[in-house]
MARKOLTOR-803665 format. One record per residue (C-alpha): x negated, y, z; residue number from 1. Coordinates in nm, 4 decimals, padded with zeros to 6 digits. Layout:
// MARKOLTOR-803665
<rec c1="X" c2="Y" c3="Z" k="NUM"/>
...
This chain:
// MARKOLTOR-803665
<rec c1="17.3701" c2="12.0180" c3="-09.3607" k="1"/>
<rec c1="17.4901" c2="11.7572" c3="-09.6229" k="2"/>
<rec c1="17.4074" c2="11.8481" c3="-09.9754" k="3"/>
<rec c1="17.6960" c2="11.8977" c3="-10.2221" k="4"/>
<rec c1="17.5628" c2="11.7009" c3="-10.5259" k="5"/>
<rec c1="17.6489" c2="11.6825" c3="-10.9052" k="6"/>
<rec c1="17.4860" c2="11.4297" c3="-11.1280" k="7"/>
<rec c1="17.2228" c2="11.5863" c3="-11.3240" k="8"/>
<rec c1="17.4008" c2="11.5079" c3="-11.6743" k="9"/>
<rec c1="17.1250" c2="11.6339" c3="-11.9042" k="10"/>
<rec c1="17.2680" c2="11.6632" c3="-12.2449" k="11"/>
<rec c1="17.1627" c2="11.3874" c3="-12.5026" k="12"/>
<rec c1="16.9896" c2="11.2065" c3="-12.2220" k="13"/>
<rec c1="17.0770" c2="10.8414" c3="-12.1473" k="14"/>
<rec c1="17.1168" c2="10.8029" c3="-11.7987" k="15"/>
<rec c1="16.9472" c2="10.4693" c3="-11.8087" k="16"/>
<rec c1="16.6432" c2="10.4258" c3="-11.5859" k="17"/>
<rec c1="16.3941" c2="10.5579" c3="-11.6186" k="18"/>
<rec c1="16.4699" c2="10.9417" c3="-11.7111" k="19"/>
<rec c1="16.1243" c2="11.0290" c3="-11.8589" k="20"/>
<rec c1="15.9927" c2="11.3861" c3="-11.8743" k="21"/>
<rec c1="15.6681" c2="11.4364" c3="-12.0438" k="22"/>
<rec c1="15.4200" c2="11.6829" c3="-12.1634" k="23"/>
<rec c1="15.0991" c2="11.8908" c3="-12.0810" k="24"/>
<rec c1="14.9980" c2="11.9911" c3="-11.7502" k="25"/>
<rec c1="14.9770" c2="12.3482" c3="-11.9104" k="26"/>
<rec c1="15.0893" c2="12.5082" c3="-12.2371" k="27"/>
<rec c1="14.7871" c2="12.6290" c3="-12.3794" k="28"/>
<rec c1="14.8570" c2="12.7462" c3="-12.7131" k="29"/>
<rec c1="15.1510" c2="12.7290" c3="-12.9582" k="30"/>
<rec c1="14.9755" c2="12.4589" c3="-13.1635" k="31"/>
<rec c1="14.8766" c2="12.2324" c3="-12.8721" k="32"/>
<rec c1="15.2595" c2="12.2639" c3="-12.7510" k="33"/>
<rec c1="15.4013" c2="12.1878" c3="-13.0892" k="34"/>
<rec c1="15.1615" c2="11.9064" c3="-13.1689" k="35"/>
<rec c1="15.2038" c2="11.7408" c3="-12.8148" k="36"/>
<rec c1="15.5752" c2="11.7732" c3="-12.8355" k="37"/>
<rec c1="15.6090" c2="11.6332" c3="-13.1900" k="38"/>
<rec c1="15.4030" c2="11.3243" c3="-13.1004" k="39"/>
<rec c1="15.6210" c2="11.2707" c3="-12.7783" k="40"/>
<rec c1="15.9266" c2="11.3139" c3="-12.9981" k="41"/>
<rec c1="15.8591" c2="11.0646" c3="-13.2203" k="42"/>
<rec c1="15.7875" c2="10.8226" c3="-12.9518" k="43"/>
<rec c1="16.1467" c2="10.8792" c3="-12.8150" k="44"/>
<rec c1="16.0821" c2="11.1326" c3="-12.5494" k="45"/>
<rec c1="16.4024" c2="11.3250" c3="-12.4844" k="46"/>
<rec c1="16.2528" c2="11.5952" c3="-12.2004" k="47"/>
<rec c1="15.9134" c2="11.7891" c3="-12.2587" k="48"/>
<rec c1="15.7447" c2="11.9469" c3="-11.9645" k="49"/>
<rec c1="15.4635" c2="12.2145" c3="-11.9755" k="50"/>
<rec c1="15.3538" c2="12.4437" c3="-11.6996" k="51"/>
<rec c1="15.4070" c2="12.8115" c3="-11.8131" k="52"/>
<rec c1="15.2884" c2="12.9421" c3="-11.4906" k="53"/>
<rec c1="15.0120" c2="12.7289" c3="-11.3264" k="54"/>
<rec c1="14.9388" c2="12.7870" c3="-10.9340" k="55"/>
<rec c1="14.5606" c2="12.7115" c3="-10.8768" k="56"/>
<rec c1="14.3953" c2="12.6210" c3="-10.5680" k="57"/>
<rec c1="14.0991" c2="12.8807" c3="-10.6224" k="58"/>
<rec c1="14.1086" c2="13.2258" c3="-10.8130" k="59"/>
<rec c1="13.9401" c2="13.2351" c3="-11.1560" k="60"/>
<rec c1="14.0834" c2="12.9242" c3="-11.2801" k="61"/>
<rec c1="14.3480" c2="12.9034" c3="-11.6038" k="62"/>
<rec c1="14.6595" c2="13.0167" c3="-11.4562" k="63"/>
<rec c1="14.8870" c2="12.9480" c3="-11.7326" k="64"/>
<rec c1="14.9705" c2="13.1500" c3="-12.0424" k="65"/>
<rec c1="15.2638" c2="13.3297" c3="-11.8726" k="66"/>
<rec c1="15.5747" c2="13.4377" c3="-12.0654" k="67"/>
<rec c1="15.4184" c2="13.4294" c3="-12.4063" k="68"/>
<rec c1="15.4599" c2="13.0728" c3="-12.3742" k="69"/>
<rec c1="15.8168" c2="13.0611" c3="-12.3449" k="70"/>
<rec c1="15.8930" c2="13.1066" c3="-12.7102" k="71"/>
<rec c1="15.6769" c2="12.8123" c3="-12.7560" k="72"/>
<rec c1="15.9395" c2="12.5821" c3="-12.5427" k="73"/>
<rec c1="16.2027" c2="12.7569" c3="-12.7229" k="74"/>
<rec c1="16.0403" c2="12.5920" c3="-13.0807" k="75"/>
<rec c1="16.0303" c2="12.2666" c3="-12.9206" k="76"/>
<rec c1="16.4143" c2="12.2975" c3="-12.8484" k="77"/>
<rec c1="16.5169" c2="12.4270" c3="-13.1849" k="78"/>
<rec c1="16.2906" c2="12.2225" c3="-13.4098" k="79"/>
<rec c1="16.2759" c2="11.9052" c3="-13.2066" k="80"/>
<rec c1="16.5826" c2="11.8814" c3="-13.0209" k="81"/>
<rec c1="16.3940" c2="11.8345" c3="-12.7325" k="82"/>
<rec c1="16.5234" c2="11.9509" c3="-12.3877" k="83"/>
<rec c1="16.2402" c2="12.1596" c3="-12.2117" k="84"/>
<rec c1="16.1309" c2="12.1811" c3="-11.8163" k="85"/>
<rec c1="15.8837" c2="12.4325" c3="-11.6308" k="86"/>
<rec c1="15.7539" c2="12.5129" c3="-11.3063" k="87"/>
<rec c1="15.9021" c2="12.8314" c3="-11.1345" k="88"/>
<rec c1="15.7315" c2="12.9835" c3="-10.8291" k="89"/>
<rec c1="15.8709" c2="13.3336" c3="-10.8047" k="90"/>
<rec c1="16.1939" c2="13.4934" c3="-10.8675" k="91"/>
<rec c1="16.0610" c2="13.6711" c3="-11.1632" k="92"/>
<rec c1="15.9543" c2="13.2913" c3="-11.3174" k="93"/>
<rec c1="16.3361" c2="13.2165" c3="-11.2570" k="94"/>
<rec c1="16.4681" c2="13.5177" c3="-11.4150" k="95"/>
<rec c1="16.2275" c2="13.4774" c3="-11.7147" k="96"/>
<rec c1="16.2922" c2="13.0956" c3="-11.7485" k="97"/>
<rec c1="16.6450" c2="13.1380" c3="-11.7536" k="98"/>
<rec c1="16.6492" c2="13.4277" c3="-11.9870" k="99"/>
<rec c1="16.4600" c2="13.1886" c3="-12.2323" k="100"/>
<rec c1="16.7166" c2="12.9473" c3="-12.2067" k="101"/>
<rec c1="16.4494" c2="12.6740" c3="-12.0236" k="102"/>
<rec c1="16.6763" c2="12.3555" c3="-11.9764" k="103"/>
<rec c1="16.5246" c2="12.2217" c3="-11.6493" k="104"/>
<rec c1="16.3355" c2="12.3964" c3="-11.3689" k="105"/>
<rec c1="16.1050" c2="12.2450" c3="-11.1056" k="106"/>
<rec c1="15.9455" c2="12.3885" c3="-10.7916" k="107"/>
<rec c1="15.5971" c2="12.2989" c3="-10.6940" k="108"/>
<rec c1="15.4347" c2="12.1384" c3="-10.3832" k="109"/>
<rec c1="15.3057" c2="12.4727" c3="-10.2694" k="110"/>
<rec c1="15.5841" c2="12.6862" c3="-10.3056" k="111"/>
<rec c1="15.8265" c2="12.4078" c3="-10.1482" k="112"/>
<rec c1="15.5667" c2="12.4262" c3="-09.8280" k="113"/>
<rec c1="15.6914" c2="12.8062" c3="-09.7756" k="114"/>
<rec c1="16.0648" c2="12.8358" c3="-09.6720" k="115"/>
<rec c1="16.0405" c2="13.2117" c3="-09.7340" k="116"/>
<rec c1="15.9356" c2="13.1308" c3="-10.1016" k="117"/>
<rec c1="16.2196" c2="12.8839" c3="-10.1406" k="118"/>
<rec c1="16.4711" c2="13.1118" c3="-10.0089" k="119"/>
<rec c1="16.3690" c2="13.3633" c3="-10.2597" k="120"/>
<rec c1="16.4040" c2="13.1254" c3="-10.5014" k="121"/>
<rec c1="16.7261" c2="13.0037" c3="-10.3940" k="122"/>
<rec c1="16.8850" c2="13.3507" c3="-10.4160" k="123"/>
<rec c1="16.7356" c2="13.4042" c3="-10.7411" k="124"/>
<rec c1="16.9172" c2="13.0780" c3="-10.8774" k="125"/>
<rec c1="17.2616" c2="13.1677" c3="-10.7131" k="126"/>
<rec c1="17.5180" c2="13.1750" c3="-10.9832" k="127"/>
<rec c1="17.3406" c2="12.9370" c3="-11.2085" k="128"/>
<rec c1="17.4079" c2="12.5710" c3="-11.2861" k="129"/>
<rec c1="17.0476" c2="12.4930" c3="-11.4343" k="130"/>
<rec c1="16.9015" c2="12.1673" c3="-11.3081" k="131"/>
<rec c1="16.6593" c2="12.2009" c3="-11.0329" k="132"/>
<rec c1="16.3883" c2="11.9261" c3="-10.9354" k="133"/>
<rec c1="16.2165" c2="11.9885" c3="-10.6223" k="134"/>
<rec c1="15.8625" c2="11.8355" c3="-10.5479" k="135"/>
<rec c1="15.7523" c2="11.7377" c3="-10.1747" k="136"/>
<rec c1="15.5622" c2="11.9792" c3="-10.0093" k="137"/>
<rec c1="15.1864" c2="11.9476" c3="-10.0136" k="138"/>
<rec c1="15.1809" c2="11.7989" c3="-09.6480" k="139"/>
<rec c1="15.3924" c2="11.4832" c3="-09.5425" k="140"/>
<rec c1="15.6875" c2="11.6550" c3="-09.3664" k="141"/>
<rec c1="16.0367" c2="11.4959" c3="-09.5005" k="142"/>
<rec c1="16.2306" c2="11.7770" c3="-09.2936" k="143"/>
<rec c1="16.0507" c2="12.0527" c3="-09.4694" k="144"/>
<rec c1="16.1254" c2="11.8715" c3="-09.8052" k="145"/>
<rec c1="16.5022" c2="11.8368" c3="-09.7143" k="146"/>
<rec c1="16.5118" c2="12.1960" c3="-09.5789" k="147"/>
<rec c1="16.4032" c2="12.3361" c3="-09.9270" k="148"/>
<rec c1="16.6683" c2="12.1231" c3="-10.0737" k="149"/>
<rec c1="16.9352" c2="12.2625" c3="-09.8676" k="150"/>
<rec c1="16.8214" c2="12.6284" c3="-09.9562" k="151"/>
<rec c1="16.8591" c2="12.5636" c3="-10.3189" k="152"/>
<rec c1="17.1968" c2="12.3794" c3="-10.2566" k="153"/>
<rec c1="17.3267" c2="12.6525" c3="-10.0432" k="154"/>
<rec c1="17.2732" c2="12.8847" c3="-10.3230" k="155"/>
<rec c1="17.5376" c2="12.6429" c3="-10.5206" k="156"/>
<rec c1="17.2793" c2="12.4633" c3="-10.7383" k="157"/>
<rec c1="17.4472" c2="12.1319" c3="-10.7334" k="158"/>
<rec c1="17.2267" c2="11.9283" c3="-11.0132" k="159"/>
<rec c1="16.9536" c2="11.8643" c3="-10.7997" k="160"/>
<rec c1="16.6503" c2="11.6059" c3="-10.7975" k="161"/>
<rec c1="16.3240" c2="11.5764" c3="-10.6422" k="162"/>
<rec c1="15.9723" c2="11.4482" c3="-10.7779" k="163"/>
<rec c1="15.7612" c2="11.2527" c3="-10.5272" k="164"/>
<rec c1="15.3891" c2="11.3636" c3="-10.6420" k="165"/>
<rec c1="15.2305" c2="11.2666" c3="-10.3233" k="166"/>
<rec c1="15.0734" c2="11.4381" c3="-10.0398" k="167"/>
<rec c1="14.7141" c2="11.6216" c3="-10.0114" k="168"/>
<rec c1="14.4536" c2="11.4665" c3="-09.7875" k="169"/>
<rec c1="14.0978" c2="11.5735" c3="-09.6701" k="170"/>
<rec c1="13.9345" c2="11.2600" c3="-09.7152" k="171"/>
<rec c1="13.7879" c2="11.1050" c3="-10.0151" k="172"/>
<rec c1="14.0602" c2="10.8066" c3="-10.1488" k="173"/>
<rec c1="14.1443" c2="10.6151" c3="-10.4558" k="174"/>
<rec c1="14.4701" c2="10.8563" c3="-10.5015" k="175"/>
<rec c1="14.4353" c2="11.2255" c3="-10.5846" k="176"/>
<rec c1="14.7367" c2="11.2718" c3="-10.3415" k="177"/>
<rec c1="14.8330" c2="10.9784" c3="-10.0947" k="178"/>
<rec c1="15.2113" c2="10.8153" c3="-10.2177" k="179"/>
<rec c1="15.3116" c2="10.7514" c3="-09.8735" k="180"/>
<rec c1="15.5980" c2="10.5673" c3="-10.0199" k="181"/>
<rec c1="15.7803" c2="10.5388" c3="-09.7049" k="182"/>
<rec c1="15.8620" c2="10.9095" c3="-09.7108" k="183"/>
<rec c1="16.0576" c2="10.9175" c3="-10.0472" k="184"/>
<rec c1="16.2036" c2="10.5979" c3="-09.9134" k="185"/>
<rec c1="16.3389" c2="10.7452" c3="-09.6084" k="186"/>
<rec c1="16.4672" c2="11.0533" c3="-09.8249" k="187"/>
<rec c1="16.6450" c2="10.8054" c3="-10.0237" k="188"/>
<rec c1="16.8046" c2="10.6445" c3="-09.7344" k="189"/>
<rec c1="16.9231" c2="10.9903" c3="-09.6121" k="190"/>
<rec c1="17.0477" c2="11.1199" c3="-09.9135" k="191"/>
<rec c1="17.1458" c2="10.8149" c3="-10.1498" k="192"/>
<rec c1="17.2849" c2="11.0171" c3="-10.4563" k="193"/>
<rec c1="16.9657" c2="11.2283" c3="-10.4843" k="194"/>
<rec c1="16.7929" c2="11.1503" c3="-10.8131" k="195"/>
<rec c1="16.4186" c2="11.0686" c3="-10.7239" k="196"/>
<rec c1="16.1564" c2="11.1180" c3="-11.0057" k="197"/>
<rec c1="15.7926" c2="10.9892" c3="-10.9567" k="198"/>
<rec c1="15.5032" c2="11.1878" c3="-11.0898" k="199"/>
<rec c1="15.2180" c2="10.9193" c3="-11.1281" k="200"/>
<rec c1="14.9464" c2="11.1786" c3="-11.2781" k="201"/>
<rec c1="14.9602" c2="11.3991" c3="-10.9513" k="202"/>
<rec c1="14.9721" c2="11.0984" c3="-10.7233" k="203"/>
<rec c1="14.6954" c2="10.9234" c3="-10.8965" k="204"/>
<rec c1="14.4805" c2="11.2063" c3="-11.0428" k="205"/>
<rec c1="14.3174" c2="10.9713" c3="-11.2697" k="206"/>
<rec c1="14.4748" c2="10.8323" c3="-11.5947" k="207"/>
<rec c1="14.4115" c2="10.4749" c3="-11.5304" k="208"/>
<rec c1="14.6231" c2="10.4833" c3="-11.2294" k="209"/>
<rec c1="14.9248" c2="10.6054" c3="-11.4220" k="210"/>
<rec c1="15.0600" c2="10.2747" c3="-11.5404" k="211"/>
<rec c1="15.0718" c2="10.0684" c3="-11.2170" k="212"/>
<rec c1="15.2049" c2="10.4093" c3="-11.0488" k="213"/>
<rec c1="15.4818" c2="10.4411" c3="-11.2909" k="214"/>
<rec c1="15.5570" c2="10.0782" c3="-11.2358" k="215"/>
<rec c1="15.5718" c2="10.1150" c3="-10.8326" k="216"/>
<rec c1="15.8182" c2="10.4074" c3="-10.8733" k="217"/>
<rec c1="16.0501" c2="10.1639" c3="-11.0996" k="218"/>
<rec c1="16.0174" c2="09.9003" c3="-10.8396" k="219"/>
<rec c1="16.1221" c2="10.1471" c3="-10.5717" k="220"/>
<rec c1="16.4377" c2="10.2147" c3="-10.7668" k="221"/>
<rec c1="16.3209" c2="10.5840" c3="-10.8765" k="222"/>
<rec c1="16.5281" c2="10.7132" c3="-11.1405" k="223"/>
<rec c1="16.2958" c2="10.8595" c3="-11.3596" k="224"/>
<rec c1="15.9215" c2="10.9571" c3="-11.4012" k="225"/>
<rec c1="15.7318" c2="11.2877" c3="-11.4843" k="226"/>
<rec c1="15.4158" c2="11.2225" c3="-11.6723" k="227"/>
<rec c1="15.1419" c2="11.4451" c3="-11.7884" k="228"/>
<rec c1="15.0887" c2="11.3733" c3="-12.1666" k="229"/>
<rec c1="14.8588" c2="11.5870" c3="-12.3909" k="230"/>
<rec c1="14.7422" c2="11.5747" c3="-12.7827" k="231"/>
<rec c1="14.3874" c2="11.5790" c3="-12.6661" k="232"/>
<rec c1="14.3459" c2="11.5130" c3="-12.3052" k="233"/>
<rec c1="13.9878" c2="11.5478" c3="-12.2646" k="234"/>
<rec c1="14.0053" c2="11.9067" c3="-12.3837" k="235"/>
<rec c1="14.2773" c2="12.0049" c3="-12.1533" k="236"/>
<rec c1="14.2543" c2="12.3156" c3="-11.9923" k="237"/>
<rec c1="14.3784" c2="12.2091" c3="-11.6721" k="238"/>
<rec c1="14.3752" c2="11.8426" c3="-11.5207" k="239"/>
<rec c1="14.2300" c2="11.6801" c3="-11.7989" k="240"/>
<rec c1="14.1575" c2="11.3664" c3="-11.6247" k="241"/>
<rec c1="14.5314" c2="11.2732" c3="-11.5187" k="242"/>
<rec c1="14.6726" c2="11.3193" c3="-11.8546" k="243"/>
<rec c1="14.7344" c2="11.0614" c3="-12.1337" k="244"/>
<rec c1="14.8066" c2="11.0946" c3="-12.4834" k="245"/>
<rec c1="15.1773" c2="11.0379" c3="-12.6252" k="246"/>
<rec c1="15.0593" c2="10.6940" c3="-12.7672" k="247"/>
<rec c1="14.9215" c2="10.5679" c3="-12.4502" k="248"/>
<rec c1="15.2318" c2="10.6983" c3="-12.2597" k="249"/>
<rec c1="15.4477" c2="10.4888" c3="-12.5106" k="250"/>
<rec c1="15.2446" c2="10.1959" c3="-12.4606" k="251"/>
<rec c1="15.2690" c2="10.2139" c3="-12.0351" k="252"/>
<rec c1="15.6677" c2="10.2746" c3="-12.0932" k="253"/>
<rec c1="15.7146" c2="09.9918" c3="-12.3106" k="254"/>
<rec c1="15.5377" c2="09.7215" c3="-12.0518" k="255"/>
<rec c1="15.7477" c2="09.8863" c3="-11.7329" k="256"/>
<rec c1="15.9521" c2="09.6552" c3="-11.5993" k="257"/>
<rec c1="16.2808" c2="09.7962" c3="-11.4899" k="258"/>
<rec c1="16.4123" c2="09.6446" c3="-11.1617" k="259"/>
<rec c1="16.8036" c2="09.5797" c3="-11.1007" k="260"/>
<rec c1="16.8969" c2="09.8369" c3="-10.8372" k="261"/>
<rec c1="17.2763" c2="09.7075" c3="-10.7110" k="262"/>
<rec c1="17.2768" c2="09.3432" c3="-10.7884" k="263"/>
<rec c1="17.2365" c2="09.1271" c3="-10.4800" k="264"/>
<rec c1="17.2121" c2="08.7414" c3="-10.4605" k="265"/>
<rec c1="17.2727" c2="08.5017" c3="-10.2282" k="266"/>
<rec c1="16.9203" c2="08.3984" c3="-10.2176" k="267"/>
<rec c1="16.8010" c2="08.7550" c3="-10.1725" k="268"/>
<rec c1="17.0424" c2="08.7846" c3="-09.8707" k="269"/>
<rec c1="16.9034" c2="08.4733" c3="-09.7344" k="270"/>
<rec c1="16.5596" c2="08.6330" c3="-09.7332" k="271"/>
<rec c1="16.6503" c2="08.9556" c3="-09.5654" k="272"/>
<rec c1="16.8105" c2="08.7450" c3="-09.2857" k="273"/>
<rec c1="16.4873" c2="08.5829" c3="-09.2665" k="274"/>
<rec c1="16.3341" c2="08.9424" c3="-09.2498" k="275"/>
<rec c1="16.5862" c2="09.0348" c3="-08.9704" k="276"/>
<rec c1="16.4809" c2="08.7446" c3="-08.7614" k="277"/>
<rec c1="16.1135" c2="08.8214" c3="-08.8069" k="278"/>
<rec c1="16.1858" c2="09.1784" c3="-08.7031" k="279"/>
<rec c1="16.3938" c2="09.0686" c3="-08.3757" k="280"/>
<rec c1="16.0939" c2="08.8206" c3="-08.3049" k="281"/>
<rec c1="15.8453" c2="09.1060" c3="-08.3455" k="282"/>
<rec c1="16.0230" c2="09.3251" c3="-08.1140" k="283"/>
<rec c1="16.0547" c2="09.0519" c3="-07.8456" k="284"/>
<rec c1="15.6735" c2="09.0315" c3="-07.8737" k="285"/>
<rec c1="15.6057" c2="09.3762" c3="-07.8529" k="286"/>
<rec c1="15.8403" c2="09.3984" c3="-07.5458" k="287"/>
<rec c1="15.6255" c2="09.1261" c3="-07.3733" k="288"/>
<rec c1="15.3132" c2="09.2953" c3="-07.4778" k="289"/>
<rec c1="15.4138" c2="09.6280" c3="-07.2903" k="290"/>
<rec c1="15.5361" c2="09.4307" c3="-06.9917" k="291"/>
<rec c1="15.1633" c2="09.2882" c3="-06.9599" k="292"/>
<rec c1="15.0277" c2="09.6736" c3="-07.0446" k="293"/>
<rec c1="15.2318" c2="09.7625" c3="-06.7176" k="294"/>
<rec c1="15.0968" c2="09.5225" c3="-06.5185" k="295"/>
<rec c1="14.7356" c2="09.6098" c3="-06.6230" k="296"/>
<rec c1="14.8583" c2="09.9671" c3="-06.5259" k="297"/>
<rec c1="14.9485" c2="09.8803" c3="-06.2085" k="298"/>
<rec c1="14.5868" c2="09.6775" c3="-06.1875" k="299"/>
<rec c1="14.4034" c2="09.9985" c3="-06.2877" k="300"/>
<rec c1="14.5958" c2="10.2121" c3="-06.0706" k="301"/>
<rec c1="14.5265" c2="09.9754" c3="-05.7720" k="302"/>
<rec c1="14.1338" c2="09.9985" c3="-05.8470" k="303"/>
<rec c1="14.1317" c2="10.3348" c3="-05.9522" k="304"/>
<rec c1="14.0121" c2="10.3010" c3="-06.3031" k="305"/>
<rec c1="14.0785" c2="10.5173" c3="-06.5959" k="306"/>
<rec c1="14.3824" c2="10.4098" c3="-06.8372" k="307"/>
<rec c1="14.1443" c2="10.4135" c3="-07.1376" k="308"/>
<rec c1="13.8667" c2="10.1642" c3="-07.1768" k="309"/>
<rec c1="13.7211" c2="10.2633" c3="-07.5453" k="310"/>
<rec c1="13.5261" c2="09.9722" c3="-07.5949" k="311"/>
<rec c1="13.7953" c2="09.7661" c3="-07.5387" k="312"/>
<rec c1="14.0126" c2="09.9524" c3="-07.7846" k="313"/>
<rec c1="13.7480" c2="09.9620" c3="-08.0387" k="314"/>
<rec c1="13.7114" c2="09.5865" c3="-08.0114" k="315"/>
<rec c1="14.0857" c2="09.5335" c3="-08.0492" k="316"/>
<rec c1="14.0951" c2="09.7430" c3="-08.3584" k="317"/>
<rec c1="13.8137" c2="09.5812" c3="-08.5321" k="318"/>
<rec c1="13.9123" c2="09.2374" c3="-08.4543" k="319"/>
<rec c1="14.2947" c2="09.2887" c3="-08.5508" k="320"/>
<rec c1="14.1821" c2="09.4401" c3="-08.8696" k="321"/>
<rec c1="13.9759" c2="09.1383" c3="-08.9799" k="322"/>
<rec c1="14.2299" c2="08.8870" c3="-08.8797" k="323"/>
<rec c1="14.4876" c2="09.1111" c3="-09.0759" k="324"/>
<rec c1="14.2495" c2="09.0598" c3="-09.3855" k="325"/>
<rec c1="14.2362" c2="08.6929" c3="-09.3335" k="326"/>
<rec c1="14.6067" c2="08.6997" c3="-09.3235" k="327"/>
<rec c1="14.6214" c2="08.8584" c3="-09.6642" k="328"/>
<rec c1="14.7196" c2="09.1980" c3="-09.5098" k="329"/>
<rec c1="14.5480" c2="09.5183" c3="-09.5678" k="330"/>
<rec c1="14.2738" c2="09.6077" c3="-09.2813" k="331"/>
<rec c1="14.3702" c2="09.9627" c3="-09.2666" k="332"/>
<rec c1="14.7360" c2="09.8845" c3="-09.2283" k="333"/>
<rec c1="14.6831" c2="09.6421" c3="-08.9418" k="334"/>
<rec c1="14.4702" c2="09.8932" c3="-08.7777" k="335"/>
<rec c1="14.7301" c2="10.1640" c3="-08.8070" k="336"/>
<rec c1="14.9895" c2="09.9271" c3="-08.6619" k="337"/>
<rec c1="14.7672" c2="09.8493" c3="-08.3665" k="338"/>
<rec c1="14.6547" c2="10.2192" c3="-08.2921" k="339"/>
<rec c1="15.0439" c2="10.2862" c3="-08.2678" k="340"/>
<rec c1="15.1068" c2="09.9800" c3="-08.0400" k="341"/>
<rec c1="14.7808" c2="10.1105" c3="-07.8037" k="342"/>
<rec c1="14.9461" c2="10.4566" c3="-07.8011" k="343"/>
<rec c1="15.2691" c2="10.3254" c3="-07.6657" k="344"/>
<rec c1="15.0587" c2="10.0608" c3="-07.4245" k="345"/>
<rec c1="14.8544" c2="10.3905" c3="-07.2748" k="346"/>
<rec c1="15.2271" c2="10.5819" c3="-07.2352" k="347"/>
<rec c1="15.3811" c2="10.2978" c3="-07.0185" k="348"/>
<rec c1="15.0199" c2="10.2557" c3="-06.8381" k="349"/>
<rec c1="15.0357" c2="10.6073" c3="-06.7424" k="350"/>
<rec c1="15.3733" c2="10.6078" c3="-06.6272" k="351"/>
<rec c1="15.2767" c2="10.3378" c3="-06.3904" k="352"/>
<rec c1="14.9656" c2="10.5200" c3="-06.2711" k="353"/>
<rec c1="15.1407" c2="10.8071" c3="-06.2133" k="354"/>
<rec c1="15.4645" c2="10.6730" c3="-05.9908" k="355"/>
């Protein structure tokens, strides 16, 4: 299904990159909402975000103030002239948000992972023209992400965008959610007209990571940023560690380098041709390696040996990872490549042995 998209066309918002949506993780009190929004407005932010309903991993945590917070968002609109955005997860959320005149809705990662929930949201949005931003699902499933967009678009909502907030992982890591940049890059390749917003707060999980993640989003040509900003982050009722003050956010945005998306120079084209030549050479070398792997498979067949030799496999991974570091690459990146190469080698050897 091909998406029918219209430009977001947010009233009063300069489409020049980056479009910044900022505000606290949660709307906590009317005073907190108005104080944060006022500080952001003074820094030039035009779109205020705050969670009215908060999906929490476990019960017992703060799950948002609910509809009582919607009039606070109306005050931000009326007194500061800002657009306001909030997350919706159920048709009742949509109904309440639309009745309150919320300007922009977003759908969270947990909801996007559930096609039934997405269809219910799509049905509740039918006949409206509100802009909807769809976060990536918690798991790295591009088809699930696109499917969520198709459901919303199928209900007639054409002003769509996505928020890249990273992907959950069980292992301990530097990021709260792994960026896995190749997934939004592939989404951009498949749906070029779809605006992408980076969410450095949820990717990083720590306020010190917000600045570099904002820059990475700009380097990749994302149209905007969704950043959690609180007037007193350390006292926030949810996700305190990943929020920054409006003053710090202003400093981060002021230091951003905005790359040109469309301009192409002859020098760049020459470098791209070199990349193409390198890729062709890599493919030729891989083809040669697979030929050798098939010969090894034939030898193992003739000598009744198992395909996988664990000691040899571990030796290759460790050695190649160390070599990659010496060559200026990340060791884990190199290991991942050779794991994929080994998997294909095993497949080809099994083909030979079973003939």
